[in-house]
C-alpha positions in Angstrom: 51.0 7.4 -35.3 50.9 4.3 -33.0 47.7 3.0 -34.1 48.3 -0.6 -35.0 44.8 -1.6 -36.1 43.7 -1.8 -39.4 41.3 1.0 -40.5 38.2 -0.3 -42.8 36.7 3.0 -43.7 35.6 6.6 -42.5 32.8 6.6 -39.7 30.6 9.7 -39.5 32.0 12.5 -37.2 28.8 14.6 -36.6 26.3 13.4 -34.2 23.2 15.3 -33.8 21.1 14.0 -31.0 18.5 16.4 -29.6 16.7 15.1 -26.2 15.0 16.5 -23.3 15.5 14.4 -20.2 15.2 15.0 -16.3 17.9 12.9 -14.6 16.8 12.3 -10.8 19.8 11.6 -8.6 19.2 10.1 -5.2 21.2 12.9 -3.4 24.3 15.2 -4.4 26.3 16.8 -1.7 29.6 19.2 -1.8 32.4 18.1 0.3 34.7 20.2 2.3 37.7 20.2 -0.4 34.8 21.1 -2.9 34.5 17.8 -4.7 30.9 16.2 -5.3 29.9 13.1 -3.7 27.0 11.3 -5.6 24.7 9.0 -3.4 22.6 6.3 -5.1 20.4 3.8 -3.2 20.2 0.3 -5.1 17.6 -2.5 -4.1 18.6 -4.8 -6.7 21.9 -6.0 -8.0 23.9 -3.4 -9.6 23.7 -3.9 -13.5 25.8 -2.5 -16.6 22.8 -0.6 -17.4 22.9 1.3 -13.8 26.7 1.8 -14.2 26.0 3.5 -17.5 23.4 5.5 -15.8 25.8 6.6 -12.8 28.4 7.5 -15.1 25.9 9.8 -17.3 24.8 11.3 -14.2 28.6 12.1 -13.2 29.3 13.5 -17.0 26.2 15.6 -16.9 26.8 17.3 -13.7 30.3 17.5 -13.8 30.3 19.5 -17.2 27.4 21.5 -16.1 28.7 22.6 -12.6 32.5 22.1 -13.4 33.2 19.9 -10.7 34.8 16.2 -9.8 32.3 13.7 -8.5 32.6 10.5 -7.0 29.4 8.1 -6.9 28.6 5.9 -3.8 26.1 3.3 -4.3 24.0 2.2 -1.2 23.3 -1.5 -1.6 20.7 -3.9 -0.1 21.8 -6.8 2.1 20.4 -9.1 -0.7 23.1 -7.9 -3.2 25.8 -10.7 -3.1 28.5 -9.4 -5.5 27.8 -6.1 -6.6 29.2 -4.5 -9.8 31.8 -1.7 -9.2 33.6 -1.5 -12.4 32.5 -0.9 -15.9 35.2 -1.0 -18.8 34.5 0.8 -22.1 37.3 1.2 -24.5 40.5 2.0 -22.5 38.6 3.7 -19.8 37.6 2.1 -16.7 34.4 3.6 -14.6 34.6 3.1 -10.9 31.8 3.5 -8.1 32.1 2.8 -4.1 29.7 0.3 -2.8 28.6 0.8 1.0 26.8 -2.2 2.2 25.1 -2.6 5.5 24.3 -6.5 5.6 26.5 -6.9 8.9 23.9 -4.8 10.5 20.5 -6.6 11.9 17.5 -4.2 11.2 15.6 -6.1 14.1 18.1 -5.7 16.7 18.3 -2.1 16.0 14.6 -1.5 16.2 14.7 -3.2 19.3 17.4 -1.2 21.0 15.9 2.2 19.6 12.4 1.5 20.8 13.8 0.5 24.4 15.5 3.7 24.7 12.4 5.6 24.0 10.4 3.5 26.6 13.1 4.6 29.2 12.3 8.3 28.1 16.0 8.5 26.3 15.9 11.1 23.6 17.6 9.5 20.3 20.4 11.4 18.5 21.0 11.9 14.9 23.2 8.8 14.4 20.4 6.7 16.2 17.9 8.1 13.8 20.1 8.1 10.7 20.8 4.1 11.6 16.9 3.6 11.8 16.2 5.3 8.5 18.6 2.8 6.7 17.6 -0.4 8.4 15.7 -1.2 4.9 19.5 -2.1 3.6 20.4 -4.2 6.5 20.1 -8.0 7.1 17.1 -9.1 9.5 13.8 -11.3 9.4 11.3 -8.3 9.2 9.9 -7.2 5.7 10.9 -3.9 4.3 7.4 -2.6 4.8 7.6 -3.5 8.6 10.7 -1.5 8.7 9.5 1.5 6.8 6.4 1.5 9.4 9.0 1.2 12.4 11.0 4.2 10.9 8.1 6.2 10.8 7.1 5.4 14.3 10.6 6.1 15.7 10.7 9.5 13.8 7.1 10.4 14.9 7.9 10.0 18.6 11.0 12.1 18.2 9.3 15.3 16.5 9.7 17.5 19.6 13.5 17.0 19.9 14.4 17.3 16.2 14.3 20.4 14.2 11.8 20.5 11.6 14.8 20.5 9.0 16.2 17.4 10.1 13.1 15.8 10.3 12.4 16.7 6.5 15.6 15.2 5.5 15.1 11.9 7.6 11.8 11.3 6.0 12.6 12.2 2.8 15.7 9.3 3.1 12.7 7.0 4.3 10.5 7.9 1.6 13.2 7.5 -1.2 13.9 3.9 0.4 10.2 3.2 0.5 9.7 3.7 -3.3 12.9 1.8 -3.9 11.5 -1.4 -1.8 8.0 -1.5 -1.5 5.2 -2.7 -4.3 2.8 -0.4 -5.5 0.2 -1.7 -2.8 2.8 -1.7 0.1 3.7 1.9 -0.9 -0.2 2.9 -1.0 -0.5 1.8 2.7 2.9 3.5 3.8 1.5 6.8 2.2 -1.6 6.5 4.5 0.8 6.4 7.4 2.9 9.4 6.1 -0.2 11.5 6.1 0.1 12.9 9.3 4.1 13.4 9.3 5.9 16.5 8.0 6.7 14.9 4.7 3.1 14.4 4.3 2.3 17.7 4.7 4.6 18.7 1.8 3.4 16.0 -0.5 -0.1 17.3 -0.2 1.1 21.1 -0.7 2.9 19.8 -4.0 -0.3 18.3 -5.0 -2.3 21.1 -4.4 -0.1 23.3 -6.4 0.1 20.8 -9.0 -3.7 20.4 -9.0 -3.9 24.5 -9.0 -1.9 24.8 -12.0 -3.5 22.1 -14.1 -6.9 23.7 -13.1 -5.4 27.1 -14.3 -4.2 25.6 -17.7 -7.7 24.1 -18.4 -9.6 27.4 -17.6 -7.2 29.1 -20.2 -7.9 26.4 -22.6 -11.5 26.5 -22.3 -11.5 30.1 -22.6 -9.5 29.8 -26.0 -12.2 27.1 -27.0 -14.8 29.2 -26.5 -13.6 32.0 -28.5 -13.0 30.0 -31.3 -16.2 28.9 -31.4 -17.5 32.5 -31.5 -15.5 33.3 -34.1 -16.0 30.3 -36.3 -19.9 31.3 -36.3 -18.9 34.2 -37.6 -17.1 32.8 -40.5 -13.6 33.5 -39.5 -10.8 31.1 -40.7 -8.2 29.5 -38.9 -5.7 32.2 -39.7 -8.0 34.9 -38.8 -8.5 33.4 -35.5 -4.9 32.7 -34.7 -4.0 36.3 -35.4 -6.9 37.7 -33.4 -6.0 35.3 -30.3 -2.3 35.7 -30.7 -2.0 31.9 -30.9 0.0 29.3 -32.9 -1.8 28.6 -36.2 -1.7 24.7 -35.3 -3.0 25.0 -32.1 -6.1 26.7 -33.4 -6.3 24.2 -36.4 -6.6 21.3 -33.7 -9.4 22.9 -32.2 -11.0 23.8 -35.6 -11.0 20.0 -36.6 -12.6 19.1 -33.2 -15.4 22.0 -33.7 -16.2 20.9 -37.2 -17.8 17.9 -35.9 -20.4 20.4 -34.4 -20.9 22.8 -37.0 -22.9 25.0 -37.6 -23.6 25.5 -33.9 -20.1 24.9 -32.6 -21.2 23.6 -29.4 -18.4 25.2 -27.1 -18.8 22.6 -24.2 -18.8 19.5 -26.5 -15.8 20.6 -28.3 -14.0 21.4 -24.8 -14.9 18.0 -23.4 -13.6 16.3 -26.5 -10.4 18.2 -26.5 -10.0 17.6 -22.9 -10.4 13.9 -23.1 -7.8 13.7 -25.7 -5.2 15.5 -23.5 -6.1 13.2 -20.6 
């Protein structure tokens, strides 16, 4: 059959792999010809593990949406020799690398701030160039560049649509997460509070808090009902059936509640279970 290598023994043919993961890609775009463009930002050198991750993104998305995808990776100016190919067996996986090392971030900021001083409205090309400055060369730090981007965008809020501003600030924030330390990122978030993106982040946090509050309220109600039924001598199976809950869930509450028998202090049971969940 054309296989020249010597076979040693039969290998397994059935692989069962159950896993639920969220694979967050930086950006995906549909092109005019129907193909997809996957765009990633990398602040460090591209490693073999990164290549495997990009290939997994492509394979999963391609199979799910039945499309062909090309991955472009935008690297910072500090990356010297970016990896662009991954050889696996007889296959070779490739990405396209975009580098902005020939552009100077400090010069771009000076030019754009001068335009704003002269009351010249910055166009989309100017703003996109500013947003990508963390990937360029220059003496300024990444933190200084993120703050400068925020100032430039803030000055153009009246000339750019809300939708476009959201996209620009989203790219800025994605780069901030990639480049900045946790301390620097907290400082930048303080500045972002007054932006459109800041409003969106606050709304998301508020919605998450409300959802968490509703979940905790429901749990507290169930614990209260379980404790009342335990006082009446009901067993776990009877309580689970009455409350239409899983036996395993009621069993866990029962185990904690037994520490506070025979009074079954609802408040103490709730606080202990809430502490375990956190």
